[in-house]
C-alpha positions in Angstrom: -105.1 16.4 54.9 -103.8 13.0 55.4 -100.4 13.1 56.1 -97.8 10.9 53.8 -96.3 8.8 57.4 -99.5 8.6 59.2 -99.1 5.5 61.6 -95.3 5.1 61.2 -93.8 4.7 64.8 -90.0 5.7 65.2 -88.1 5.6 68.4 -85.1 8.0 68.0 -82.1 7.1 70.2 -79.8 9.7 68.0 -78.1 13.0 69.1 -76.4 16.0 67.5 -76.8 16.4 64.1 -76.7 13.5 61.8 -79.8 11.5 63.2 -82.2 14.2 64.4 -81.7 16.0 61.2 -82.6 12.6 59.2 -85.8 12.1 61.7 -87.0 15.5 61.4 -88.1 14.7 58.0 -90.0 11.7 59.1 -91.8 14.2 61.6 -92.5 16.6 59.3 -94.4 13.9 57.2 -96.1 12.6 60.1 -94.6 10.0 61.3 -94.4 9.6 65.2 -91.0 10.1 66.3 -90.1 9.4 69.9 -86.7 11.3 71.1 -85.4 9.3 73.9 -82.9 10.8 75.7 -81.1 10.4 79.2 -82.3 13.4 81.8 -79.3 13.7 83.0 -77.5 13.7 80.1 -79.8 14.8 77.1 -78.8 15.7 73.6 -76.2 18.5 73.7 -77.7 20.4 71.0 -79.8 21.8 73.4 -77.5 24.2 75.0 -75.6 24.9 71.7 -76.1 28.8 71.2 -78.0 31.0 70.2 -80.5 30.3 72.8 -84.5 30.5 72.6 -85.5 32.2 76.2 -84.8 34.5 78.5 -83.3 32.2 81.7 -83.2 29.1 83.2 -82.8 25.6 82.1 -86.1 25.6 79.7 -84.0 28.1 77.4 -83.4 25.7 74.3 -81.2 26.3 71.2 -82.1 27.2 67.7 -80.3 24.2 66.4 -82.1 22.1 68.8 -85.6 23.5 67.6 -84.9 23.5 64.1 -83.7 19.9 64.3 -86.3 18.3 66.5 -89.7 19.9 65.7 -92.8 17.7 65.5 -91.0 15.3 67.8 -92.2 13.8 71.3 -89.7 13.6 74.0 -89.2 10.6 76.3 -86.5 10.4 79.1 -85.2 7.2 80.0 -82.1 5.8 81.6 -81.4 2.6 79.7 -79.0 1.3 82.8 -82.3 0.6 84.5 -83.8 -2.4 84.1 -87.6 -0.4 84.4 -86.2 2.0 81.8 -85.4 -1.3 79.5 -88.9 -2.7 80.1 -90.5 0.7 79.0 -88.0 0.6 75.8 -89.0 -2.9 75.1 -92.9 -2.5 75.2 -92.2 0.8 73.1 -90.2 -1.7 70.6 -93.1 -3.9 70.2 -95.2 -1.4 68.9 -92.8 0.6 66.5 -91.7 0.3 62.8 -88.7 2.2 63.2 -85.6 2.3 66.1 -82.4 4.7 65.2 -79.2 4.8 67.0 -76.4 7.1 66.7 -73.8 5.2 69.0 -70.2 3.4 68.3 -70.6 0.1 67.8 -71.1 -2.1 70.4 -72.8 0.3 72.8 -76.4 -0.6 72.3 -75.3 -4.1 72.6 -74.3 -3.4 76.2 -77.7 -1.5 76.7 -79.6 -4.8 75.4 -81.3 -2.3 72.7 -79.4 -3.8 69.7 -80.9 -5.2 66.8 -80.3 -8.9 67.5 -82.4 -8.3 71.2 -85.2 -6.5 69.7 -86.0 -8.4 66.6 -86.7 -11.3 69.1 -89.6 -8.8 70.1 -90.6 -7.4 66.7 -89.4 -9.2 64.0 -91.0 -6.2 61.7 -88.7 -3.8 63.3 -86.7 -1.5 61.1 -83.2 -0.7 63.1 -80.9 2.0 61.8 -77.3 2.3 62.9 -75.6 5.7 61.8 -71.9 5.5 62.6 -68.7 7.6 61.4 -67.1 4.7 59.7 -69.9 1.8 59.9 -70.3 -1.6 61.6 -67.0 -3.1 60.5 -63.6 -2.5 59.2 -60.5 -1.0 60.9 -62.0 2.0 61.5 -65.5 0.9 62.9 -63.9 2.0 66.9 -63.0 5.3 65.6 -64.5 8.6 67.1 -64.6 11.1 64.5 -66.5 14.4 63.2 -67.9 15.6 59.8 -63.9 16.8 58.6 -63.0 13.4 59.4 -65.6 11.6 57.7 -64.9 13.7 54.6 -61.3 13.8 54.5 -61.4 9.8 54.4 -63.7 9.9 51.6 -61.6 12.3 49.5 -64.4 15.2 49.8 -62.4 17.4 52.1 -59.5 18.0 49.7 -62.0 19.2 46.8 -62.5 22.4 48.8 -59.2 24.6 48.0 -57.7 28.0 48.1 -56.8 29.3 45.3 -53.1 28.2 46.2 -54.7 24.7 46.3 -54.3 24.5 49.9 -57.3 22.1 51.3 -59.8 24.5 53.4 -62.7 23.7 55.9 -66.3 23.3 54.0 -69.0 25.4 54.9 -71.5 22.7 55.2 -71.8 19.5 57.3 -72.5 17.2 54.2 -71.2 13.8 56.1 -73.4 14.7 59.3 -76.5 16.0 57.0 -76.4 14.1 53.9 -73.7 11.3 54.5 -75.7 10.5 57.8 -79.0 12.1 58.2 -80.7 11.7 54.4 -78.7 8.5 53.8 -80.3 6.9 57.1 -83.9 8.3 55.8 -83.2 6.5 52.2 -82.3 3.3 54.0 -85.3 3.2 56.1 -87.8 3.8 53.7 -86.0 1.4 51.2 -86.3 -1.1 54.4 -90.1 -0.3 55.1 -90.8 -0.7 51.4 -88.8 -4.7 51.3 -90.9 -5.0 54.7 -94.2 -5.1 52.8 -92.9 -7.6 50.4 -91.2 -9.9 52.9 -92.9 -9.0 56.2 -89.6 -9.1 57.9 -87.6 -6.0 59.4 -83.8 -5.6 59.0 -80.8 -3.9 60.2 -79.6 -0.9 58.4 -76.1 0.0 58.4 -75.2 3.7 57.7 -71.3 4.6 57.9 -71.3 8.6 57.5 -68.0 8.3 55.6 -69.6 5.8 53.0 -72.0 8.4 52.2 -69.8 11.3 51.6 -67.8 8.8 49.4 -70.8 8.1 47.7 -71.4 11.8 46.3 -67.7 11.8 44.9 -69.2 10.7 41.4 -66.8 12.5 39.6 -63.7 13.1 40.7 -63.2 9.7 42.4 -64.7 8.0 39.6 -62.4 9.7 37.1 -59.5 8.4 39.1 -60.8 5.1 39.5 -61.3 4.7 35.0 -58.1 6.7 34.3 -55.7 6.2 37.3 -55.0 10.0 36.7 -55.2 12.7 39.1 -57.4 15.5 38.4 -56.1 18.7 39.0 -59.5 20.9 40.1 -58.4 24.1 38.5 -58.6 22.3 34.8 -62.0 20.5 35.4 -64.7 22.3 34.2 -67.1 22.5 37.2 -64.2 24.2 39.4 -62.3 26.5 38.3 -61.2 26.3 34.5 -64.1 27.6 32.5 -65.3 31.6 32.5 -68.6 30.0 31.9 -68.8 28.6 35.2 -66.9 30.5 37.7 -68.1 33.5 40.6 -66.9 36.8 39.6 -66.3 39.8 42.1 -68.4 42.8 41.6 -67.6 46.4 42.3 -69.1 46.2 45.7 -66.6 43.4 46.7 -69.6 40.6 46.9 -69.6 37.9 44.1 -71.6 36.8 41.4 -71.8 33.4 39.9 -72.3 32.6 36.5 -73.3 28.6 35.5 -73.6 28.9 31.7 -71.8 25.7 30.6 -73.9 25.3 27.3 -73.1 27.4 24.6 -76.4 28.9 24.2 -76.6 30.1 27.6 -73.1 31.7 27.5 -73.7 33.5 24.0 -77.0 34.8 25.5 -75.2 36.0 28.9 -72.4 37.8 26.7 -74.9 39.1 24.6 -76.5 40.4 27.8 -73.6 42.1 29.1 -72.6 43.7 26.2 -69.6 41.1 25.8 -70.5 39.3 22.7 -67.1 39.9 21.3 -65.4 37.6 23.7 -66.8 34.7 21.4 -64.0 35.7 19.0 -61.5 32.9 18.5 -58.9 35.7 19.3 -59.0 35.4 23.0 -57.3 33.1 24.9 -59.1 31.7 27.7 -57.2 33.5 30.4 -58.0 36.6 28.5 -61.4 35.9 28.3 -61.3 35.8 32.6 -59.5 38.6 32.5 -62.1 40.4 30.5 -64.8 38.9 32.3 -63.6 40.2 35.5 -63.2 44.0 34.3 -66.5 43.9 32.9 -68.2 42.3 36.6 -66.3 45.2 38.4 -68.1 47.7 36.7 -71.3 47.8 38.4 -72.6 46.3 41.6 -73.5 42.5 42.5 -77.4 43.1 42.4 -77.2 45.7 39.6 -75.5 42.8 37.6 -78.4 40.7 39.0 -81.6 42.6 38.0 -80.1 43.7 34.7 -79.9 40.2 33.6 -82.7 38.3 35.5 -84.9 41.5 33.9 -83.6 40.9 30.4 -85.6 39.3 27.3 -83.0 36.7 27.0 -84.1 33.8 29.0 -81.2 32.1 28.1 -78.9 34.5 29.9 -80.3 34.1 33.2 -78.0 31.2 33.8 -76.4 33.3 36.9 -77.0 33.7 40.4 -76.1 36.2 43.2 -73.8 34.8 46.1 -75.8 35.1 49.0 -74.4 35.4 52.5 -76.4 33.6 55.4 -78.1 37.4 56.0 -79.5 37.3 52.6 -81.4 34.5 52.0 -84.2 34.9 53.5 -85.3 37.8 51.6 -84.7 36.5 48.2 -88.1 36.6 46.4 -87.8 32.7 45.2 -86.8 31.4 48.9 -90.1 33.4 49.9 -92.3 31.9 46.9 -91.4 28.2 48.1 -92.2 29.6 51.7 -88.7 27.9 52.3 -88.2 30.0 55.7 -91.2 29.7 58.4 -92.5 30.9 62.1 -92.9 28.4 64.3 -94.2 29.4 67.8 -92.0 28.0 71.0 -93.2 28.7 74.8 -90.8 31.8 74.5 -92.2 33.5 71.0 -92.1 33.0 67.6 -88.9 31.8 66.0 -88.0 31.4 62.2 -86.6 28.3 60.9 -86.2 26.5 57.6 -89.1 25.1 56.3 -90.0 21.9 53.9 -87.3 21.6 51.3 -89.6 18.6 49.8 -93.1 19.2 48.6 -95.6 16.7 47.9 -99.2 18.1 46.3 -101.3 15.8 48.3 -99.9 14.6 51.7 -97.4 17.7 52.0 -94.9 18.1 55.1 -96.6 20.5 58.1 -95.8 22.1 61.5 -97.3 20.5 64.0 -95.5 21.3 67.5 -92.1 22.7 68.1 -89.4 20.8 69.8 -90.0 19.7 73.2 -88.5 20.3 76.6 -86.7 17.1 77.7 -89.0 14.3 78.9 -92.3 16.6 77.8 -94.0 13.4 76.6 -92.4 11.4 79.4 -96.9 11.1 81.0 -98.4 10.9 77.5 -96.1 8.0 76.3 -96.1 5.9 79.4 -99.7 6.8 79.8 -100.5 4.8 76.2 -98.3 1.9 77.7 -101.1 1.6 80.5 -98.7 2.9 83.2 -100.9 5.4 85.3 -100.1 8.5 86.7 -98.9 7.1 90.4 -96.4 4.9 88.6 -95.0 7.9 86.4 -94.5 9.3 89.1 -92.5 6.4 91.2 -90.8 5.9 88.1 -89.0 9.5 88.3 -88.4 9.5 91.8 -86.2 6.4 91.1 -85.0 8.3 88.0 -86.2 5.7 85.6 -87.3 8.7 83.5 
C-alpha cells in the first residue's frame, strides 16, 4: 500500500502542541518528518505527566507519544557551526521546514526562510506563532487562552451567569496553529507544482481562531449588534438544541433543529403535546427538563437510538473522557488504537481522516531524543566515527 505523502521530507523545528500536532498528520500519511531538538533542552512535552515507563531518563510522556508518533528524532545544537552545516544539508533535500519560534529567532540562528531559500529555492517554509510575523503583538508571548481571547472566541464560552469560563479544548494550538499549518503547507506544495518555487507561510494562532468565528463575529460585522448568546439558536435559546440533565446527574444533548427531527423526537419521548402553541418557550424548557429527569442518560440514549423513527435520533449522550473509547461508533471507526512502545502497549487517538486507497498508518512510536542521529547523518555522508566526534563536541 502506497502512502499518500510518500517521498515528502519535512524538517520539524516545532515544540509543545501546535506544530507537533500538525506535523503528526503528515507523518501518519507517510511523510518523513525529522524532528530536530537540542539535546540539552528537548521538547518539554517529553516530561509532561503521565509518563510511559517505570524509571529513568527514557521515560516519556503520553502527550509526547501521541503528538510525535511516526517521526524521526535528530539532535542539533544550532548555535554551533557544524550543526548549521548539517541543517543546511538537510534543508537542501527537504520539501518543508516548520518552525515555531518567536519572530526573529530563526534569523538569529541563521535558519530563516531568506537564508534557506538561497540553498533550496523550492523550500516551503512555515512559521507558526501566536500573533504572526507583523503587527503590534508580533513579539508578545502567549498561550492558547490568550489567542482565543483576542479573537473573541474565549468569551463565547460562558457560564449560566454569562461569565466567561475556560474552554475545554486548545483550539488555538490544535486548529489555529497545527491544522492551519497543515492546510497552508498543502496549498504551498500544490502551488509549487505550477510555479516551481517555494514560499513562506505565516501562521498566526490568533488569526486561525478568529477565522473560526464565522457566526458571531460575522453577525457583528454585518449588523453592528452584539449578539447575546442565550438568545442565539445554537447557544442556548432553543429547547431543541440543548443539553438536558438526566436522573443520574449525567447530561444528554439534543440537536433537533429542523422541525421534522424535533417532531420525531417529541413523539418518541411521549411529549408531542409540547408542539402545541399553548406552551411558551420557557414552559417547553421546563417540561423537557422534567421529562429527561425521569430516566438515566444511558436509558434515554438506548430508547431513542433503538426506536423506529430514524429522524428522532438527533441526540447524543454528553460523554466524559473516560466513556469515549467504549462507544460503539468510536470502536467501529478505529479511533482508539494500540501503539507498541519500548515500555509496553499504550492507547492513542487513531486516524480521524480516512482515505480509501492511501490511508494513514502507524509505523513506529514516538522517538527517544536523538534516536535517529546515526541513520539521518549517515544518509548525509557522515561516518560512524564522525558521528561520535559530533556527539563528543555536543554538536548533536
